[in-house]
N, C-alpha and C positions, 0 to 999 in steps of 0.2 A: 348432664345435669338432670336430676330427677325432681319432679314436683307433682303435687296432686291438684287437679282442677275440679271444682264442684259447681254444678248448675242445678236449678230447680225449675219445676213447672207446677201449675195449679189447674184444677179442673174448672169447668164453667160455673159450677155451683159455689166456688169460693167467692165470697161477697165482692171482692174487687173485680174479679172476672165477670161476675153477674152484671155489675155496673158497666163494664166495658161493652158487654154484649148488648145491653139495653140501649146504650148511647149509639152504638153502631146500627142498631135497628132503626133508631130515629133518623140517622143519616141516610140509610138505604131508602127508607120510605120517602124522604124529601127528594132524593135523586131520581126516584121513579117518576115523580110528578114534575120535577124541575131540575134538570141536570146542572144548572148553574147555581143551585142553592149554596149559600154560605152558612155553614152549620158548625156550631160548637156547643151542642146541648148535652150536658152531662147529667149524672145522677149520683146519689148517695143512698145507702140502704142500712137500716138497722131494725131488727125484729120484723114487724109487718108494716114498717113505715118506709116510704120511698120519697125522696126529695129530688125533683127534676129542676134543673137550673141551667142557664146559659144564654147563648145568643143565636138567633136564627134570622137570616134575611132570605126569604124564599117565597115563591108563588104557591108552593105546596100547602095544602090544607092538612095539618097534622093533628090527629087525635092522640096526644101523648099518653093519656091514661090507657087507651085501648092498646096501643103499641107496646107499652111497658108490661101490661098484664098478660098479653099474649106471649111476650118473651119470658116472663116469669113462669108461665105454665109450661113452655117448651123446656125450660131448665128442670122443672120438677116441683115447683112450689104449688100448693093447692090452697093456701091461706088467702083470705081477703086482705087487701093492702090498703092502707091509708096513704093517699098521694097528695103531696104539696108541690106546687109549681111556681117557679119564678123565671120566666123566659121573656127576653126582650129582643129587639132587633139588634143586629151588629152596629157598632158605633159608625155613624155616618162618616166620620173622619177616616176610620180604617177602611171602610168600603170604598171611599173615593181614592184612597191610596192603592187599593188592590185592583179594582175593576177599571181597567183602562183599555186602550186599543189592544194591548197585549197584557195578559194577566201578570200581576206582580206579587211578590211574596207578601203573605198576610201577617208576617211577624219577622223579627230578627231571630237569629239562632244558628247553631252549628249542628250538623247531622253527620252520622257515621254509618258506613256500610262495611261489612266484613265478609270474607270468604276464605275457606281453607279446603285443601284437597283430601282431608283425612276421612271424609265420608262421601258417599255418592251424591248427597244433597249439597255438598260444598259448605257444610256447616260444622261447627265443633261437635265432637262426639258426645260430650256430657249433656248438652241441651237437647240434642236430637233424641237420645234415649229417654230423657226425662219427659219430653213431649209425647213420645210414642207410648210410654207407660200410661200417661193420662188419657190419651186417645183410646187405647185399648180398654182402660178401666171404664171410660164413659160408655163405650159400646156394651161392655159386660154389665154394668149396673142398670142399664135400661131394660135388661131382660131378667134381672134377679131382684125380687122384691125386698131382699134383706140388705141391699146396698143403695146408698143415696148419692146425691150429686156433689157434695163437697169432698174434695180430695186434693192431696199434694204428693209430689214425687221429688226425689233428690238423688242425683247421681254423681259419684266421685270417680275420677279416672286418674291413674298413675301415668304420667308422661315421662319419657326419657329422651333427652335431646329434642324436645318439642314434638315427639311422636307418641301417640297413645299406645300403651302397652296392655293394661287390663283394668277392669272395674275393681275399685277397692271397696266401695260401699254403694248399695242400692237401697234406697229408703222409699217406702210408700205408706201413706196414712189415708185411710178411707172412712167415710161416715157410714153408719150401719144401724140396723134396727136393734132394739133391746133384746130381741128373741134369739140372737145368735151368739155363740160363745167366742172368746178370743181365739181358741184353738181352731174353730171352724172358719173364722175369718182368715186366719193365716193360711190355712189349707186351700181355701177356695181362691183367694187372691194370688197365692203363689202359682197355683195350677192354671188359672184362667187369665191372669194378667202378666205376672212377672216372667214366668218361664216362656209363655207365648211370645212376649216381646223380646226376650233375650235370644230366642232362636235365630233372630236376624243378626245377632252380634256374638255368636258363640266363640269366636276367636279371642274375644276380650273377657270372657267369663271363665274363671278357673277356681281352684280350691282356696285361693286367697280372697275371693270376693265374698263380702259379708252382706247378706240380705236381711233387711229389717222391715217388718210389716206392723203398723200401728204400735210403735214402741212406747207410746204414752199410755196404752191400755184402751179404755173405752172411748168411743167417738160417736155418741148418740145425740149430742147437742151440736148442731152443725148449721152451716149457711149463715144467714143474717141473724139467727138466734144465738149463735156462738161467737160471732164477731161482727164488726161493722165493715162496710166497704164503700169505696168511691172510685171514680174513673182515674186511670193513669197511675196506679200505685204498683204496677208490675212491669215497669219498662224494661228491666233486665230480663225477666221471663219472656217478654215480647220480642226481644232482640237476640242476643248471642250468649246469654247465660253468664255474663260477667267476663267472658274471654276478651271481648273488644270494648272499646269506648262506647258510651251512649251520650247523646247530646243533652239529655235532661228533659226534653219535651216528650209527652206521651203521644200515642197514635189515635186511640179510639175517640170517637165523637167528631173528629176533625175532617172537613172536606179537603179536597186536593190543593186548594190555595194555601193551606197551612203546611209550610215546608217541614215542620216537625215530622209530618207524616210522609208527604210526597217526596221531599228531599231525601229522607232516610231510605225510602223505597228505591229511589234512583241510585243512591250511593251503593246500596247492596247490589243492584243490577250491574253497576260498573265493576265493583270488586269481584263479583261472581264471574263476570265475563273475562276479567284479567286472569283468574285462576283456571277457568274452564278452557281458555285458549292457551294454557300452559306457558303464560308469560311469567308466572310466579306460583309458588306453592301456597303462599298465604298472602292476603292483601287486605288492607284497611284503607278506605277512601273517606276523606272528610271534605264537606262542603259548608261554606259559611254564607249566610244570607242576611239581607237588611230589608226591613219593611218598606214596601212601596217601590222596590227596585226589581227589575226583571231577571237579572242574571246573578249567579253566585259571585260573591266577592273574591273568594279564594277557593282553590282546590288543592288538597294535599293528599299524596299517595304514599303509603308505607308498605313495603313488601318484606320487611324483617330479614333482609339479607337472602331471601329465597328467589329473588328475581332472576330470570334467565337471560334478560337483556339489560343493558344499562338503564338506570332510572330515567335518564333524559329521553331515551327512546320510548319507554312506557308512557311517560307524559305525552309524548308526541302522538302515540297511538290512541290514547284516550281522547286527546283534543280532536283527532281526525274522525273518531267514531261516536262520540257522545256530546250532547249539548245539555248543560245543566240549567238552562233557562227554565223558568217555571212553565211557560207556555209549551215548551217542547216536552218537558217531563209529563205533563198532563196528556198531551197528544200521543207521545210515543208509548206510554204505559196504559193509555186508555182509562184514565182515572175518574171519568165522570159517570161511570156505571154504578149501580147499586150492588157492589161486591163486598161491602165492608164487614157485615156481621159475621161472615165466614172467617175473617181474620182474627176475631176477638179472642179465640182460644186456640191453644196448641201452637202458638208462635206465628209471627208475621212472615217469617223467612224459612227457606228450605222446603217449601210446598209448591209443587209444580203447577198447581192450578192458577197461580197468580202471575200476572204479566211481568213483574219485576224479577221473576225467576227464569225467564227465557234466556237461552244462550244463542248468540249470533256469531257468525264468522267475522272476525275483525279485519279491517283493512290495515295493512302494515306499511 
């Protein structure tokens, strides 16, 4: 059976990603000062206005304006911003339900982790290429005055019997100065970004692959001046590009007691280890949590018929090697460190620098 799978990525200057980045800068600064900070401080952006809002229970002294403006400068904004804030402490009822002798889930919810052996990163091919296009573009635009921080990519892959065969479409749209022609944009992005990125994936690139660069034409109105943004609107970009389920909760802004984030990281960790240890070619792990409870309510594992052992045995191996309790997730993945702003762009998964991507030998 043939099918086309499409995934997208967005650069850090896309308004939604800008907000994700700023909110994770808040979280990192809180964790630097107080590793037990309970944080969910988000933001929304439009034009030169930034609204900061949410909950924070922490001993840290946070200058939200200073942190946000530093993040905006790092992205590439030079404008002055008007900042409005509405930040309160976490609900005392929620805090009491979470902070006990052993930490408990900060909310109810279901989370998913996914892995496949179709790429070295154990990620779906379309989302990996989309992210790498954006990462290479971000490096390129920082050294070229004609290109700016807002950009998107989209990759379509033809699959046959669930195996990737070739790229059907590669799309990239980038913001740019008014002084450069469309022809020059296409030439420089093709040479410096697209072909550079495709060199790693040459076996999937052929004469059937269609490359599109800025198909809408001019892109000189960009960032928060061309669109609005807020935290958590790119959860599919952040996860598996639409190939696997998502629980619905976003990652950015949330500290590790929020299982939307930590539980999803652990589910990915388990799924990746199942595939990396060759127990299956593809795997999706679901975990369900309830607020105020320490352990996951349910664990479901789906290997899509690619499992090399009976599913009963895979469940047994997972139970022997992994502990889905929140206290263990935080400890095993070392999630009280200020690591989060680096997750905000180019995907939360498939990047070796993060603890939930490590591979271990499983006891069988």
